[in-house]
N, CA, C and O of each residue as an XYZ file, in Angstrom:
632
protein
N     -51.005    104.650    -13.393
C     -51.287    103.309    -13.034
C     -52.022    103.286    -11.733
O     -51.418    103.257    -10.661
N     -53.147    103.298    -11.814
C     -54.002    103.365    -10.659
C     -54.175    102.032     -9.988
O     -53.449    101.773     -9.029
N     -55.013    101.215    -10.376
C     -55.294     99.963     -9.699
C     -54.940     98.765    -10.530
O     -55.068     97.626    -10.080
N     -54.515     99.002    -11.692
C     -54.203     97.861    -12.541
C     -52.716     97.574    -12.506
O     -51.858     98.456    -12.480
N     -52.489     96.320    -12.508
C     -51.099     95.886    -12.549
C     -50.842     95.303    -13.921
O     -51.735     94.896    -14.664
N     -49.695     95.297    -14.165
C     -49.264     94.767    -15.445
C     -49.167     93.253    -15.327
O     -48.856     92.715    -14.264
N     -49.440     92.579    -16.438
C     -49.397     91.130    -16.420
C     -47.997     90.638    -16.146
O     -47.829     89.585    -15.532
N     -47.074     91.303    -16.543
C     -45.702     90.900    -16.298
C     -45.358     91.077    -14.825
O     -44.544     90.335    -14.275
N     -45.991     92.077    -14.184
C     -45.762     92.277    -12.749
C     -46.487     91.201    -11.922
O     -45.978     90.791    -10.879
N     -47.641     90.748    -12.361
C     -48.460     89.789    -11.616
C     -47.784     88.426    -11.595
O     -47.784     87.733    -10.578
N     -47.236     88.069    -12.678
C     -46.633     86.753    -12.761
C     -45.505     86.557    -11.751
O     -45.521     85.530    -11.072
N     -44.561     87.422    -11.597
C     -43.543     87.198    -10.574
C     -44.126     87.244     -9.177
O     -43.657     86.529     -8.292
N     -45.128     88.060     -8.961
C     -45.747     88.129     -7.633
C     -46.456     86.815     -7.314
O     -46.369     86.302     -6.198
N     -47.146     86.290     -8.294
C     -47.835     85.007     -8.085
C     -46.814     83.890     -7.861
O     -46.983     83.000     -7.028
N     -45.767     83.988     -8.638
C     -44.730     82.981     -8.463
C     -44.142     83.059     -7.064
O     -43.904     82.041     -6.414
N     -43.919     84.261     -6.624
C     -43.369     84.436     -5.263
C     -44.366     83.924     -4.218
O     -44.020     83.259     -3.242
N     -45.648     84.285     -4.496
C     -46.700     83.826     -3.572
C     -46.768     82.291     -3.567
O     -46.840     81.686     -2.498
N     -46.746     81.673     -4.717
C     -46.777     80.217     -4.815
C     -45.532     79.604     -4.169
O     -45.585     78.573     -3.499
N     -44.424     80.281     -4.401
C     -43.172     79.802     -3.809
C     -43.244     79.852     -2.285
O     -42.836     78.915     -1.600
N     -43.772     80.967     -1.766
C     -43.934     81.104     -0.308
C     -44.905     80.050      0.220
O     -44.672     79.453      1.271
N     -45.982     79.829     -0.509
C     -46.973     78.817     -0.103
C     -46.331     77.439     -0.095
O     -46.532     76.656      0.834
N     -45.565     77.149     -1.129
C     -44.896     75.860     -1.211
C     -43.877     75.710     -0.084
O     -43.759     74.644      0.520
N     -43.140     76.795      0.192
C     -42.162     76.751      1.283
C     -42.867     76.556      2.631
O     -42.401     75.806      3.489
N     -43.996     77.245      2.795
C     -44.765     77.100      4.028
C     -45.265     75.657      4.167
O     -45.204     75.089      5.258
N     -45.755     75.062      3.084
C     -46.210     73.673      3.112
C     -45.037     72.735      3.395
O     -45.153     71.796      4.183
N     -43.908     73.007      2.741
C     -42.725     72.176      2.991
C     -42.286     72.283      4.450
O     -41.958     71.284      5.089
N     -42.287     73.515      4.963
C     -41.916     73.731      6.366
C     -42.908     73.015      7.280
O     -42.531     72.383      8.267
N     -44.179     73.133      6.924
C     -45.213     72.480      7.722
C     -45.041     70.958      7.666
O     -45.179     70.275      8.680
N     -44.744     70.443      6.493
C     -44.526     69.012      6.350
C     -43.281     68.567      7.129
O     -43.270     67.510      7.760
N     -42.227     69.406      7.068
C     -41.026     69.090      7.852
C     -41.333     69.077      9.341
O     -40.888     68.191     10.070
N     -42.110     70.084      9.794
C     -42.499     70.118     11.212
C     -43.338     68.912     11.583
O     -43.149     68.307     12.638
N     -44.280     68.562     10.694
C     -45.111     67.377     10.957
C     -44.243     66.110     10.958
O     -44.442     65.224     11.789
N     -43.299     66.026     10.046
C     -42.414     64.858      9.997
C     -41.566     64.782     11.266
O     -41.403     63.708     11.845
N     -41.018     65.945     11.702
C     -40.230     65.966     12.941
C     -41.082     65.583     14.137
O     -40.661     64.818     15.005
N     -42.294     66.132     14.164
C     -43.205     65.815     15.274
C     -43.544     64.317     15.256
O     -43.568     63.674     16.305
N     -43.802     63.770     14.074
C     -44.100     62.339     13.942
C     -42.891     61.500     14.378
O     -43.030     60.494     15.073
N     -41.698     61.948     13.948
C     -40.475     61.237     14.321
C     -40.285     61.250     15.839
O     -39.918     60.230     16.423
N     -40.534     62.410     16.488
C     -40.424     62.490     17.950
C     -41.434     61.573     18.630
O     -41.118     60.916     19.622
N     -42.645     61.533     18.091
C     -43.670     60.658     18.670
C     -43.272     59.181     18.516
O     -43.441     58.382     19.437
N     -42.743     58.841     17.339
C     -42.313     57.459     17.106
C     -41.187     57.104     18.075
O     -41.193     56.024     18.664
N     -40.217     58.013     18.242
C     -39.121     57.764     19.185
C     -39.648     57.627     20.613
O     -39.208     56.751     21.357
N     -40.582     58.485     20.992
C     -41.173     58.400     22.340
C     -41.919     57.075     22.502
O     -41.834     56.432     23.548
N     -42.649     56.674     21.460
C     -43.377     55.398     21.517
C     -42.396     54.237     21.629
O     -42.638     53.286     22.372
N     -41.275     54.311     20.883
C     -40.258     53.260     20.973
C     -39.680     53.178     22.379
O     -39.498     52.087     22.920
N     -39.394     54.332     22.965
C     -38.853     54.333     24.335
C     -39.852     53.743     25.317
O     -39.487     52.953     26.187
N     -41.113     54.129     25.172
C     -42.148     53.586     26.074
C     -42.275     52.074     25.865
O     -42.361     51.321     26.835
N     -42.288     51.627     24.606
C     -42.388     50.193     24.324
C     -41.176     49.440     24.863
O     -41.315     48.347     25.414
N     -39.988     50.023     24.706
C     -38.780     49.367     25.230
C     -38.851     49.278     26.759
O     -38.496     48.256     27.347
N     -39.311     50.354     27.389
C     -39.457     50.335     28.852
C     -40.452     49.258     29.274
O     -40.197     48.500     30.210
N     -41.596     49.197     28.570
C     -42.631     48.226     28.911
C     -42.139     46.791     28.673
O     -42.365     45.907     29.500
N     -41.465     46.569     27.537
C     -40.920     45.233     27.279
C     -39.882     44.853     28.331
O     -39.832     43.708     28.781
N     -39.048     45.831     28.722
C     -38.074     45.575     29.795
C     -38.762     45.175     31.080
O     -38.323     44.256     31.771
N     -39.871     45.885     31.410
C     -40.639     45.517     32.612
C     -41.196     44.107     32.496
O     -41.139     43.327     33.447
N     -41.739     43.784     31.316
C     -42.289     42.434     31.121
C     -41.196     41.378     31.251
O     -41.395     40.344     31.890
N     -40.044     41.644     30.643
C     -38.945     40.677     30.725
C     -38.485     40.522     32.165
O     -38.289     39.403     32.638
N     -38.309     41.651     32.873
C     -37.881     41.566     34.275
C     -38.920     40.845     35.129
O     -38.565     40.059     36.007
N     -40.186     41.106     34.878
C     -41.244     40.419     35.621
C     -41.224     38.927     35.318
O     -41.352     38.101     36.222
N     -41.061     38.583     34.028
C     -40.991     37.172     33.636
C     -39.785     36.493     34.274
O     -39.881     35.372     34.772
N     -38.644     37.190     34.253
C     -37.445     36.621     34.885
C     -37.636     36.469     36.386
O     -37.190     35.483     36.973
N     -38.294     37.436     37.008
C     -38.550     37.340     38.439
C     -39.452     36.149     38.751
O     -39.207     35.395     39.692
N     -40.499     35.998     37.944
C     -41.410     34.865     38.146
C     -40.656     33.553     37.944
O     -40.824     32.609     38.716
N     -39.821     33.498     36.897
C     -39.048     32.279     36.638
C     -38.072     32.003     37.788
O     -37.908     30.858     38.209
N     -37.427     33.065     38.291
C     -36.491     32.882     39.407
C     -37.227     32.409     40.654
O     -36.737     31.536     41.371
N     -38.400     32.979     40.916
C     -39.180     32.536     42.076
C     -39.617     31.082     41.929
O     -39.585     30.320     42.895
N     -40.018     30.706     40.742
C     -40.421     29.314     40.519
C     -39.233     28.376     40.673
O     -39.354     27.297     41.254
N     -38.084     28.792     40.149
C     -36.875     27.968     40.310
C     -36.525     27.837     41.785
O     -36.142     26.761     42.245
N     -36.658     28.935     42.527
C     -36.381     28.909     43.970
C     -37.337     27.957     44.675
O     -36.929     27.196     45.552
N     -38.615     28.000     44.291
C     -39.597     27.096     44.904
C     -39.258     25.640     44.595
O     -39.353     24.782     45.473
N     -38.864     25.359     43.360
C     -38.490     23.989     42.984
C     -37.265     23.551     43.776
O     -37.204     22.411     44.237
N     -36.283     24.447     43.940
C     -35.088     24.109     44.716
C     -35.445     23.815     46.167
O     -34.929     22.866     46.757
N     -36.328     24.631     46.742
C     -36.758     24.380     48.125
C     -37.452     23.034     48.233
O     -37.191     22.267     49.159
N     -38.337     22.746     47.283
C     -39.049     21.460     47.295
C     -38.045     20.310     47.184
O     -38.153     19.330     47.921
N     -37.080     20.413     46.283
C     -36.093     19.351     46.092
C     -35.235     19.165     47.337
O     -34.942     18.035     47.728
N     -34.825     20.282     47.969
C     -34.049     20.166     49.205
C     -34.860     19.479     50.299
O     -34.311     18.704     51.081
N     -36.160     19.757     50.360
C     -37.025     19.094     51.336
C     -37.077     17.595     51.058
O     -36.990     16.787     51.984
N     -37.219     17.220     49.784
C     -37.246     15.799     49.415
C     -35.927     15.131     49.819
O     -35.935     14.048     50.405
N     -34.796     15.773     49.506
C     -33.490     15.201     49.869
C     -33.352     15.083     51.386
O     -32.838     14.086     51.892
N     -33.814     16.109     52.107
C     -33.731     16.063     53.570
C     -34.552     14.897     54.121
O     -34.104     14.192     55.025
N     -35.751     14.696     53.578
C     -36.590     13.575     54.027
C     -35.920     12.232     53.732
O     -35.934     11.324     54.563
N     -35.337     12.121     52.547
C     -34.659     10.861     52.196
C     -33.471     10.608     53.128
O     -33.264      9.481     53.577
N     -32.702     11.644     53.416
C     -31.563     11.482     54.320
C     -32.040     11.116     55.718
O     -31.417     10.300     56.398
N     -33.152     11.724     56.150
C     -33.699     11.408     57.469
C     -34.150      9.951     57.522
O     -33.879      9.255     58.501
N     -34.837      9.484     56.473
C     -35.272      8.082     56.428
C     -34.071      7.141     56.440
O     -34.081      6.123     57.131
N     -33.041      7.484     55.676
C     -31.840      6.662     55.637
C     -31.178      6.598     57.012
O     -30.791      5.526     57.477
N     -31.053      7.774     57.664
C     -30.467      7.796     59.011
C     -31.286      6.959     59.981
O     -30.723      6.223     60.791
N     -32.613      7.064     59.909
C     -33.464      6.289     60.814
C     -33.342      4.793     60.548
O     -33.285      4.000     61.488
N     -33.302      4.403     59.286
C     -33.172      2.972     58.996
C     -31.807      2.449     59.456
O     -31.713      1.349     60.000
N     -30.748      3.242     59.237
C     -29.421      2.827     59.722
C     -29.402      2.741     61.246
O     -28.782      1.840     61.812
N     -30.076      3.673     61.905
C     -30.143      3.634     63.369
C     -30.914      2.402     63.834
O     -30.520      1.759     64.807
N     -32.010      2.066     63.150
C     -32.764      0.860     63.511
C     -31.889     -0.382     63.364
O     -31.866     -1.243     64.243
N     -31.171     -0.467     62.248
C     -30.279     -1.618     62.023
C     -29.226     -1.687     63.120
O     -28.940     -2.766     63.638
N     -28.645     -0.538     63.479
C     -27.634     -0.497     64.526
C     -28.208     -0.964     65.858
O     -27.570     -1.737     66.573
N     -29.415     -0.497     66.197
C     -30.045     -0.892     67.462
C     -30.328     -2.387     67.466
O     -30.104     -3.056     68.474
N     -30.818     -2.917     66.351
C     -31.097     -4.355     66.270
C     -29.805     -5.149     66.443
O     -29.779     -6.148     67.162
N     -28.736     -4.706     65.788
C     -27.455     -5.400     65.924
C     -26.944     -5.325     67.364
O     -26.443     -6.314     67.899
N     -27.070     -4.161     67.986
C     -26.612     -4.020     69.370
C     -27.411     -4.930     70.299
O     -26.840     -5.599     71.161
N     -28.724     -4.954     70.124
C     -29.550     -5.830     70.962
C     -29.172     -7.293     70.740
O     -29.117     -8.077     71.687
N     -28.917     -7.650     69.499
C     -28.529     -9.034     69.199
C     -27.195     -9.371     69.846
O     -27.036    -10.460     70.399
N     -26.247     -8.466     69.787
C     -24.938     -8.709     70.396
C     -25.077     -8.870     71.900
O     -24.482     -9.774     72.486
N     -25.862     -7.995     72.534
C     -26.061     -8.073     73.981
C     -26.726     -9.396     74.347
O     -26.343    -10.044     75.321
N     -27.721     -9.788     73.562
C     -28.416    -11.052     73.838
C     -27.451    -12.230     73.684
O     -27.436    -13.134     74.520
N     -26.651    -12.221     72.621
C     -25.669    -13.292     72.431
C     -24.665    -13.341     73.581
O     -24.327    -14.415     74.079
N     -24.197    -12.172     73.991
C     -23.243    -12.134     75.108
C     -23.876    -12.693     76.378
O     -23.236    -13.437     77.121
N     -25.134    -12.333     76.623
C     -25.786    -12.854     77.831
C     -25.971    -14.370     77.731
O     -25.816    -15.068     78.734
N     -26.297    -14.894     76.549
C     -26.425    -16.336     76.382
C     -25.102    -17.046     76.600
O     -25.052    -18.095     77.243
N     -24.038    -16.482     76.069
C     -22.718    -17.093     76.247
C     -22.350    -17.096     77.723
O     -21.878    -18.104     78.249
N     -22.566    -15.959     78.396
C     -22.262    -15.914     79.836
C     -23.123    -16.912     80.615
O     -22.638    -17.577     81.530
N     -24.391    -17.011     80.247
C     -25.272    -17.978     80.909
C     -24.761    -19.401     80.662
O     -24.734    -20.222     81.578
N     -24.366    -19.681     79.447
C     -23.838    -20.998     79.126
C     -22.567    -21.284     79.921
O     -22.382    -22.396     80.416
N     -21.682    -20.275     80.046
C     -20.464    -20.458     80.828
C     -20.799    -20.721     82.300
O     -20.210    -21.599     82.930
N     -21.745    -19.953     82.837
C     -22.152    -20.180     84.233
C     -22.754    -21.571     84.396
O     -22.482    -22.260     85.379
N     -23.561    -21.974     83.445
C     -24.177    -23.298     83.513
C     -23.110    -24.385     83.426
O     -23.175    -25.377     84.151
N     -22.143    -24.208     82.557
C     -21.049    -25.163     82.454
C     -20.304    -25.260     83.789
O     -20.007    -26.353     84.272
N     -20.015    -24.109     84.366
C     -19.314    -24.091     85.649
C     -20.152    -24.769     86.728
O     -19.627    -25.534     87.537
N     -21.450    -24.491     86.739
C     -22.353    -25.118     87.706
C     -22.399    -26.628     87.499
O     -22.357    -27.394     88.462
N     -22.486    -27.048     86.253
C     -22.522    -28.482     85.973
C     -21.220    -29.159     86.399
O     -21.238    -30.294     86.876
N     -20.080    -28.463     86.227
C     -18.805    -29.021     86.678
C     -18.808    -29.173     88.197
O     -18.328    -30.172     88.733
N     -19.352    -28.172     88.879
C     -19.401    -28.260     90.345
C     -20.341    -29.389     90.769
O     -20.032    -30.136     91.697
N     -21.480    -29.515     90.099
C     -22.434    -30.563     90.460
C     -21.866    -31.953     90.206
O     -22.177    -32.891     90.940
N     -21.052    -32.093     89.196
C     -20.455    -33.379     88.892
C     -19.354    -33.754     89.884
O     -19.037    -34.929     90.075
N     -18.795    -32.746     90.496
C     -17.696    -33.028     91.423
C     -18.251    -33.702     92.683
O     -19.394    -33.473     93.078
N     -17.447    -34.501     93.272
C     -17.835    -35.222     94.472
C     -17.407    -34.411     95.683
O     -16.235    -34.059     95.820
N     -18.338    -34.121     96.543
C     -18.040    -33.317     97.717
C     -17.981    -34.227     98.939
O     -18.900    -35.009     99.180
N     -16.911    -34.126     99.700
C     -16.754    -34.906    100.921
C     -16.497    -33.916    102.048
O     -15.577    -33.101    101.967
N     -17.323    -33.986    103.120
C     -17.144    -33.073    104.249
C     -16.359    -33.743    105.361
O     -16.577    -34.910    105.686
N     -15.460    -32.993    105.926
C     -14.791    -33.453    107.134
C     -15.422    -32.684    108.283
O     -15.396    -31.454    108.284
N     -15.970    -33.359    109.231
C     -16.668    -32.651    110.290
C     -15.745    -31.869    111.215
O     -16.230    -30.985    111.922
N     -14.474    -32.135    111.250
C     -13.613    -31.486    112.240
C     -13.320    -30.021    111.896
O     -13.487    -29.164    112.763
N     -12.906    -29.708    110.716
C     -12.515    -28.320    110.436
C     -13.362    -27.672    109.319
O     -12.984    -26.611    108.822
N     -14.406    -28.230    108.943
C     -15.354    -27.777    107.922
C     -14.677    -27.399    106.605
O     -15.040    -26.429    105.940
N     -13.711    -28.184    106.276
C     -13.108    -27.978    104.971
C     -13.763    -28.938    103.990
O     -14.396    -29.910    104.399
N     -13.622    -28.686    102.775
C     -14.315    -29.423    101.724
C     -13.290    -30.093    100.839
O     -12.292    -29.499    100.432
N     -13.567    -31.330    100.562
C     -12.708    -32.052     99.635
C     -13.515    -32.239     98.366
O     -14.594    -32.831     98.386
N     -12.979    -31.725     97.249
C     -13.676    -31.844     95.966
C     -12.879    -32.806     95.122
O     -11.686    -32.627     94.880
N     -13.574    -33.823     94.685
C     -12.900    -34.792     93.834
C     -13.483    -34.662     92.442
O     -14.674    -34.873     92.211
N     -12.643    -34.324     91.570
C     -13.030    -34.255     90.174
C     -12.590    -35.549     89.524
O     -12.001    -36.393     90.198
N     -12.841    -35.731     88.295
C     -12.454    -36.969     87.634
C     -10.943    -37.150     87.639
O     -10.446    -38.271     87.749
N     -10.212    -36.042     87.519
C      -8.764    -36.136     87.407
C      -8.028    -35.833     88.708
O      -7.039    -36.493     89.027
N      -8.504    -34.836     89.466
C      -7.720    -34.383     90.625
C      -8.559    -34.364     91.875
O      -9.786    -34.459     91.831
N      -7.883    -34.240     92.975
C      -8.511    -34.124     94.284
C      -8.041    -32.806     94.875
O      -6.836    -32.586     94.993
N      -8.978    -31.906     95.256
C      -8.626    -30.580     95.747
C      -9.173    -30.399     97.149
O     -10.226    -30.936     97.492
N      -8.436    -29.625     97.971
C      -8.880    -29.287     99.315
C      -9.025    -27.770     99.380
O      -8.251    -27.053     98.746
N      -9.969    -27.285    100.110
C     -10.088    -25.847    100.301
C     -11.252    -25.502    101.179
O     -12.072    -26.359    101.509
N     -11.331    -24.220    101.567
C     -12.428    -23.727    102.389
C     -13.487    -23.188    101.445
O     -13.188    -22.432    100.521
N     -14.711    -23.583    101.687
C     -15.793    -23.191    100.793
C     -16.683    -22.209    101.520
O     -17.033    -22.423    102.681
N     -17.054    -21.129    100.844
C     -17.988    -20.183    101.468
C     -19.392    -20.738    101.355
O     -19.666    -21.627    100.548
N     -20.284    -20.192    102.188
C     -21.641    -20.717    102.208
C     -22.500    -20.146    101.082
O     -23.542    -20.713    100.757
N     -22.076    -19.027    100.481
C     -22.835    -18.414     99.380
C     -22.163    -18.768     98.045
O     -20.936    -18.748     97.946
N     -22.953    -19.086     97.030
C     -22.347    -19.350     95.718
C     -21.844    -18.040     95.106
O     -22.425    -16.979     95.334
N     -20.786    -18.121     94.346
C     -20.206    -16.934     93.728
C     -20.510    -16.923     92.230
O     -20.294    -17.900     91.514
N     -21.008    -15.800     91.804
C     -21.250    -15.586     90.381
C     -20.643    -14.247     90.016
O     -20.878    -13.254     90.704
N     -19.891    -14.204     88.979
C     -19.310    -12.946     88.484
C     -19.994    -12.603     87.183
O     -19.949    -13.361     86.214
N     -20.628    -11.448     87.179
C     -21.328    -11.004     85.948
C     -20.677     -9.705     85.491
O     -20.540     -8.763     86.272
N     -20.283     -9.660     84.247
C     -19.716     -8.455     83.650
C     -20.693     -7.933     82.620
O     -21.230     -8.682     81.804
N     -20.909     -6.643     82.675
C     -21.769     -6.017     81.676
C     -20.884     -5.123     80.827
O     -20.272     -4.177     81.324
N     -20.826     -5.430     79.568
C     -19.994     -4.665     78.651
C     -20.901     -3.817     77.768
O     -21.912     -4.288     77.246
N     -20.525     -2.594     77.620
C     -21.289     -1.744     76.690
C     -20.386     -1.411     75.521
O     -19.184     -1.198     75.684
N     -20.971     -1.368     74.357
C     -20.202     -1.129     73.151
C     -20.451      0.278     72.685
O     -19.895      0.700     71.670
């Protein structure tokens, strides 16, 4: 048997060769499938990381915008409270000025009443001891009169 093989010998060899080829293709396909699976997993991880970054960035932007709105609203409330305080202070000042003015008018009226009572009284001088006789409608009074008129002014602060 020099160079010729028997047909029965060739068939198992070819089968083995085909089997090896098929196994090699299957192994290659398994390796390609594993490699594809690893790439898909890596792509999923990268996509999840990127989506996480986008979500965190979106949340950060939303939080910053909410913070800006809160600051703006607090400024509006502060301005309103300031206006309210100023208007209440104006009302208080107006009331205080009115009270002071009323008090001064009442005191002036009392002084005027007292002055009018004195003017209505009849004054009689005795030249000997410089005493004054004041005759009112009802009574007659004697006393020493000073040369300066007396006025008592009280200033009340509230």
